[in-house]
Z-matrix of the N, CA and C atoms (Angstrom, degrees):
N
C 1 1.451
C 2 1.518 1 108.61
N 3 1.312 2 115.61 1 141.52
C 4 1.468 3 121.96 2 -178.79
C 5 1.524 4 110.08 3 -130.38
N 6 1.326 5 115.35 4 152.18
C 7 1.465 6 121.96 5 171.22
C 8 1.520 7 106.77 6 -112.44
N 9 1.308 8 116.75 7 117.50
C 10 1.464 9 122.81 8 179.50
C 11 1.526 10 107.37 9 -99.75
N 12 1.323 11 115.59 10 122.71
C 13 1.466 12 121.72 11 176.58
C 14 1.509 13 106.71 12 -117.15
N 15 1.329 14 116.79 13 124.57
C 16 1.462 15 120.95 14 -178.93
C 17 1.521 16 109.85 15 -130.45
N 18 1.324 17 115.77 16 137.70
C 19 1.452 18 122.75 17 173.65
C 20 1.519 19 106.99 18 -111.62
N 21 1.344 20 116.26 19 124.97
C 22 1.464 21 121.07 20 -178.82
C 23 1.524 22 109.95 21 -135.03
N 24 1.315 23 115.76 22 169.23
C 25 1.460 24 122.21 23 176.71
C 26 1.537 25 109.45 24 -66.25
N 27 1.328 26 117.88 25 140.09
C 28 1.470 27 119.82 26 -179.63
C 29 1.532 28 113.81 27 -57.84
N 30 1.309 29 117.13 28 -35.25
C 31 1.470 30 119.71 29 -178.92
C 32 1.532 31 112.95 30 -72.36
N 33 1.343 32 117.21 31 -9.33
C 34 1.472 33 121.28 32 178.13
C 35 1.535 34 111.98 33 -98.13
N 36 1.321 35 117.07 34 2.52
C 37 1.470 36 121.69 35 -178.29
C 38 1.528 37 112.07 36 -53.14
N 39 1.315 38 116.59 37 -52.39
C 40 1.475 39 120.99 38 -177.44
C 41 1.534 40 110.56 39 -61.93
N 42 1.321 41 117.72 40 -41.09
C 43 1.472 42 121.76 41 -178.39
C 44 1.521 43 110.74 42 -65.03
N 45 1.336 44 117.40 43 -41.67
C 46 1.460 45 121.02 44 179.38
C 47 1.532 46 110.35 45 -66.86
N 48 1.334 47 116.93 46 -45.50
C 49 1.475 48 119.77 47 178.58
C 50 1.517 49 110.94 48 -59.81
N 51 1.318 50 117.70 49 -40.90
C 52 1.465 51 121.45 50 179.67
C 53 1.524 52 110.60 51 -65.65
N 54 1.337 53 117.81 52 -44.08
C 55 1.461 54 121.45 53 179.00
C 56 1.530 55 111.08 54 -62.84
N 57 1.334 56 117.21 55 -40.38
C 58 1.460 57 120.28 56 177.72
C 59 1.524 58 111.15 57 -65.81
N 60 1.307 59 116.73 58 -39.87
C 61 1.464 60 120.50 59 179.14
C 62 1.535 61 110.84 60 -62.52
N 63 1.322 62 117.45 61 -36.26
C 64 1.471 63 121.38 62 -179.65
C 65 1.532 64 112.28 63 -64.86
N 66 1.327 65 117.96 64 -24.11
C 67 1.468 66 120.83 65 178.86
C 68 1.532 67 111.37 66 -106.90
N 69 1.321 68 117.02 67 21.14
C 70 1.459 69 124.84 68 175.85
C 71 1.530 70 113.58 69 62.79
N 72 1.314 71 117.01 70 35.98
C 73 1.459 72 121.82 71 171.47
C 74 1.513 73 106.01 72 -110.41
N 75 1.338 74 115.86 73 103.56
C 76 1.472 75 120.40 74 -172.06
C 77 1.523 76 113.10 75 -119.02
N 78 1.310 77 117.99 76 -9.43
C 79 1.469 78 121.27 77 -178.38
C 80 1.524 79 109.08 78 -101.99
N 81 1.321 80 115.98 79 118.39
C 82 1.453 81 120.27 80 -177.08
C 83 1.517 82 109.97 81 -159.42
N 84 1.309 83 115.71 82 161.71
C 85 1.467 84 122.44 83 170.02
C 86 1.513 85 106.59 84 -115.37
N 87 1.320 86 115.66 85 136.94
C 88 1.469 87 120.59 86 -179.48
C 89 1.527 88 107.65 87 -129.18
N 90 1.347 89 115.67 88 128.80
C 91 1.459 90 120.58 89 178.81
C 92 1.512 91 109.55 90 -135.79
N 93 1.333 92 115.94 91 156.74
C 94 1.456 93 121.52 92 173.21
C 95 1.518 94 108.36 93 -79.80
N 96 1.318 95 116.23 94 144.24
C 97 1.457 96 120.91 95 -179.04
C 98 1.527 97 108.89 96 -142.83
N 99 1.336 98 115.98 97 161.55
C 100 1.449 99 122.96 98 172.44
C 101 1.516 100 107.41 99 -120.92
N 102 1.343 101 116.79 100 141.81
C 103 1.445 102 118.45 101 179.05
C 104 1.515 103 111.20 102 -174.03
N 105 1.323 104 115.06 103 173.54
C 106 1.456 105 120.43 104 175.40
C 107 1.519 106 108.08 105 -143.62
N 108 1.295 107 113.68 106 150.29
C 109 1.450 108 120.97 107 178.35
C 110 1.508 109 108.11 108 -143.09
N 111 1.316 110 116.00 109 -131.76
C 112 1.449 111 121.28 110 179.92
C 113 1.535 112 111.79 111 -65.39
N 114 1.312 113 116.21 112 -21.70
C 115 1.464 114 121.54 113 -179.34
C 116 1.534 115 111.63 114 -67.58
N 117 1.325 116 118.15 115 -33.69
C 118 1.454 117 126.91 116 170.94
C 119 1.520 118 117.01 117 64.94
N 120 1.285 119 120.37 118 9.49
C 121 1.454 120 120.93 119 175.83
C 122 1.506 121 113.64 120 82.79
N 123 1.353 122 116.35 121 -164.04
C 124 1.455 123 121.67 122 -177.74
C 125 1.509 124 109.46 123 -154.81
N 126 1.338 125 116.36 124 167.93
C 127 1.457 126 122.82 125 178.73
C 128 1.519 127 108.65 126 -107.15
N 129 1.324 128 116.23 127 138.60
C 130 1.456 129 121.40 128 -176.71
C 131 1.535 130 109.06 129 -136.41
N 132 1.329 131 116.17 130 151.07
C 133 1.456 132 120.43 131 175.93
C 134 1.515 133 108.56 132 -111.89
N 135 1.339 134 115.67 133 129.54
C 136 1.460 135 121.27 134 -179.84
C 137 1.512 136 108.07 135 -132.42
N 138 1.326 137 117.09 136 118.21
C 139 1.472 138 123.86 137 -178.95
C 140 1.537 139 111.91 138 51.39
N 141 1.316 140 114.53 139 42.21
C 142 1.439 141 120.35 140 175.79
C 143 1.518 142 114.84 141 85.16
N 144 1.300 143 118.02 142 -9.11
C 145 1.462 144 121.64 143 179.71
C 146 1.525 145 109.36 144 -102.15
N 147 1.309 146 115.50 145 131.75
C 148 1.457 147 120.13 146 178.56
C 149 1.528 148 109.88 147 -92.52
N 150 1.319 149 116.85 148 133.95
C 151 1.449 150 119.92 149 176.71
C 152 1.524 151 109.71 150 -142.21
N 153 1.320 152 114.00 151 156.99
C 154 1.455 153 120.37 152 -176.86
C 155 1.517 154 109.81 153 -103.95
N 156 1.322 155 115.70 154 131.21
C 157 1.466 156 122.41 155 176.99
C 158 1.517 157 106.66 156 -102.46
N 159 1.322 158 115.83 157 109.28
C 160 1.466 159 120.35 158 -177.88
C 161 1.530 160 112.15 159 -99.37
N 162 1.306 161 117.35 160 -30.80
C 163 1.460 162 120.34 161 -179.23
C 164 1.525 163 108.44 162 -96.36
N 165 1.315 164 115.85 163 116.26
C 166 1.463 165 122.12 164 -176.77
C 167 1.526 166 110.13 165 -104.02
N 168 1.329 167 115.39 166 154.12
C 169 1.465 168 120.51 167 -179.95
C 170 1.522 169 109.56 168 -71.43
N 171 1.318 170 114.67 169 135.17
C 172 1.477 171 123.28 170 176.62
C 173 1.508 172 108.68 171 -139.08
N 174 1.313 173 116.27 172 167.31
C 175 1.469 174 122.82 173 173.23
C 176 1.524 175 106.97 174 -117.82
N 177 1.316 176 115.40 175 133.09
C 178 1.475 177 121.45 176 -178.08
C 179 1.525 178 108.73 177 -107.89
N 180 1.314 179 115.84 178 125.07
C 181 1.461 180 122.96 179 174.20
C 182 1.517 181 108.02 180 -103.38
N 183 1.326 182 117.42 181 135.95
C 184 1.453 183 122.88 182 170.40
C 185 1.513 184 107.19 183 -124.41
N 186 1.332 185 115.44 184 119.86
C 187 1.462 186 120.39 185 -174.82
C 188 1.525 187 108.49 186 -133.87
N 189 1.313 188 117.23 187 119.52
C 190 1.469 189 122.03 188 173.81
C 191 1.517 190 107.49 189 -90.33
N 192 1.333 191 115.99 190 127.55
C 193 1.469 192 120.49 191 -178.02
C 194 1.519 193 109.67 192 -134.65
N 195 1.326 194 115.60 193 152.78
C 196 1.442 195 120.74 194 169.08
C 197 1.521 196 107.51 195 -76.01
N 198 1.327 197 117.07 196 159.01
C 199 1.469 198 121.86 197 -173.58
C 200 1.521 199 113.16 198 -55.71
N 201 1.330 200 118.39 199 -35.41
C 202 1.470 201 120.27 200 -178.08
C 203 1.533 202 112.52 201 -72.42
N 204 1.327 203 119.42 202 -9.98
C 205 1.451 204 122.38 203 178.00
C 206 1.538 205 112.74 204 -102.60
N 207 1.328 206 117.49 205 -2.79
C 208 1.462 207 120.33 206 -173.24
C 209 1.515 208 112.81 207 -63.31
N 210 1.314 209 119.05 208 -50.55
C 211 1.468 210 120.99 209 -176.60
C 212 1.519 211 112.11 210 -62.94
N 213 1.325 212 117.48 211 -45.26
C 214 1.471 213 119.47 212 -179.12
C 215 1.525 214 111.08 213 -66.11
N 216 1.334 215 116.89 214 -31.71
C 217 1.470 216 120.05 215 177.21
C 218 1.518 217 111.08 216 -66.89
N 219 1.337 218 116.74 217 -47.86
C 220 1.465 219 121.10 218 178.57
C 221 1.523 220 111.18 219 -60.91
N 222 1.318 221 117.21 220 -44.79
C 223 1.463 222 120.88 221 -178.54
C 224 1.529 223 111.14 222 -64.84
N 225 1.325 224 117.45 223 -37.99
C 226 1.467 225 120.66 224 179.47
C 227 1.524 226 110.89 225 -67.18
N 228 1.330 227 117.05 226 -41.12
C 229 1.470 228 120.05 227 178.17
C 230 1.512 229 110.17 228 -62.92
N 231 1.316 230 117.14 229 -44.88
C 232 1.465 231 121.20 230 179.09
C 233 1.525 232 110.54 231 -62.60
N 234 1.328 233 117.09 232 -44.06
C 235 1.463 234 121.04 233 179.62
C 236 1.526 235 111.05 234 -60.70
N 237 1.312 236 117.60 235 -42.84
C 238 1.454 237 120.96 236 -177.58
C 239 1.511 238 114.74 237 -77.19
N 240 1.327 239 117.48 238 -28.65
C 241 1.467 240 120.98 239 -173.30
C 242 1.525 241 114.16 240 -96.45
N 243 1.300 242 118.29 241 -23.56
C 244 1.471 243 121.14 242 -171.40
C 245 1.530 244 112.93 243 -71.00
N 246 1.338 245 114.80 244 125.69
C 247 1.467 246 121.90 245 171.64
C 248 1.526 247 110.90 246 -119.19
N 249 1.329 248 116.71 247 -14.51
C 250 1.449 249 121.31 248 -178.06
C 251 1.514 250 113.34 249 90.78
N 252 1.324 251 117.28 250 5.73
C 253 1.471 252 121.78 251 -178.94
C 254 1.516 253 110.15 252 -109.16
N 255 1.362 254 115.80 253 161.19
C 256 1.466 255 119.51 254 172.68
C 257 1.523 256 108.26 255 -58.35
N 258 1.318 257 116.51 256 144.03
C 259 1.449 258 120.77 257 177.16
C 260 1.509 259 114.68 258 90.29
N 261 1.346 260 117.56 259 8.93
C 262 1.470 261 119.40 260 177.94
C 263 1.519 262 112.41 261 -61.11
N 264 1.318 263 117.15 262 -29.69
C 265 1.450 264 119.30 263 175.54
C 266 1.502 265 113.45 264 132.40
N 267 1.320 266 115.15 265 -172.43
C 268 1.456 267 122.75 266 -177.24
C 269 1.523 268 107.80 267 -150.11
N 270 1.346 269 115.62 268 152.15
C 271 1.461 270 121.90 269 178.52
C 272 1.529 271 108.31 270 -124.34
N 273 1.323 272 117.13 271 131.33
C 274 1.456 273 122.85 272 173.96
C 275 1.522 274 107.61 273 -114.70
N 276 1.328 275 116.65 274 140.67
C 277 1.458 276 121.52 275 176.93
C 278 1.517 277 107.56 276 -123.63
N 279 1.328 278 115.74 277 121.72
C 280 1.465 279 121.96 278 -178.98
C 281 1.528 280 109.77 279 -118.53
N 282 1.328 281 116.01 280 148.25
C 283 1.471 282 119.29 281 172.35
C 284 1.524 283 107.74 282 -70.44
N 285 1.309 284 115.69 283 138.59
C 286 1.455 285 122.35 284 179.95
C 287 1.521 286 108.13 285 -107.89
N 288 1.313 287 116.67 286 109.50
C 289 1.461 288 121.58 287 -173.89
C 290 1.521 289 112.43 288 -69.16
N 291 1.302 290 117.94 289 -46.86
C 292 1.458 291 121.93 290 -175.96
C 293 1.523 292 110.41 291 -140.34
N 294 1.319 293 115.17 292 154.08
C 295 1.463 294 121.65 293 175.36
C 296 1.533 295 107.02 294 -151.02
N 297 1.315 296 116.47 295 131.45
C 298 1.464 297 121.56 296 179.57
C 299 1.513 298 110.13 297 -130.77
N 300 1.319 299 116.67 298 134.74
C 301 1.460 300 121.40 299 173.92
C 302 1.528 301 106.41 300 -93.63
N 303 1.317 302 116.61 301 119.29
C 304 1.463 303 121.37 302 -174.32
C 305 1.522 304 111.75 303 -64.43
N 306 1.325 305 117.69 304 -43.88
C 307 1.458 306 121.17 305 -175.13
C 308 1.526 307 113.22 306 -62.18
N 309 1.347 308 117.09 307 -44.85
C 310 1.462 309 120.12 308 -173.12
C 311 1.519 310 114.17 309 -104.27
N 312 1.325 311 117.32 310 -15.71
C 313 1.450 312 120.16 311 -177.26
C 314 1.523 313 113.33 312 83.43
N 315 1.335 314 117.97 313 1.11
C 316 1.465 315 120.87 314 177.60
C 317 1.520 316 109.09 315 -61.74
N 318 1.335 317 114.55 316 154.18
C 319 1.466 318 118.30 317 176.59
C 320 1.523 319 109.01 318 -144.22
N 321 1.332 320 115.33 319 162.20
C 322 1.442 321 120.85 320 -179.02
C 323 1.528 322 111.63 321 76.48
N 324 1.331 323 116.56 322 -151.78
C 325 1.459 324 122.41 323 -177.40
C 326 1.515 325 115.53 324 -55.09
N 327 1.343 326 119.47 325 -42.10
C 328 1.456 327 120.18 326 178.82
C 329 1.526 328 113.77 327 -61.23
N 330 1.325 329 117.21 328 -28.83
C 331 1.471 330 120.32 329 179.72
C 332 1.521 331 111.83 330 -70.92
N 333 1.321 332 116.92 331 -27.17
C 334 1.461 333 120.53 332 177.06
C 335 1.511 334 110.83 333 -75.09
N 336 1.323 335 116.33 334 -40.07
C 337 1.467 336 120.25 335 177.03
C 338 1.489 337 113.40 336 105.91
């Protein structure tokens, strides 16, 4: 079992969800996030004062998958998020030690679905 965490541009949210749906990955958590990476932010002027915006808006996906779904999940996220520009995002893959479904009591791979 793996936990896939991906940060993508907010305007790519719909494209990533659609790409994931095409490969039968429908269970996910999506949250708004702030962060910076290689994109490094930008400088803006507001009422004559210049300031630097370092934390940019991103969307964070958290998706628990069984091992046989890992590659298709990564490929779908890349397909939906890629624009070819800095700031397209990043994907982290972590080992998932345990998973329990509260309603049924299932655990492990069957609890993920």
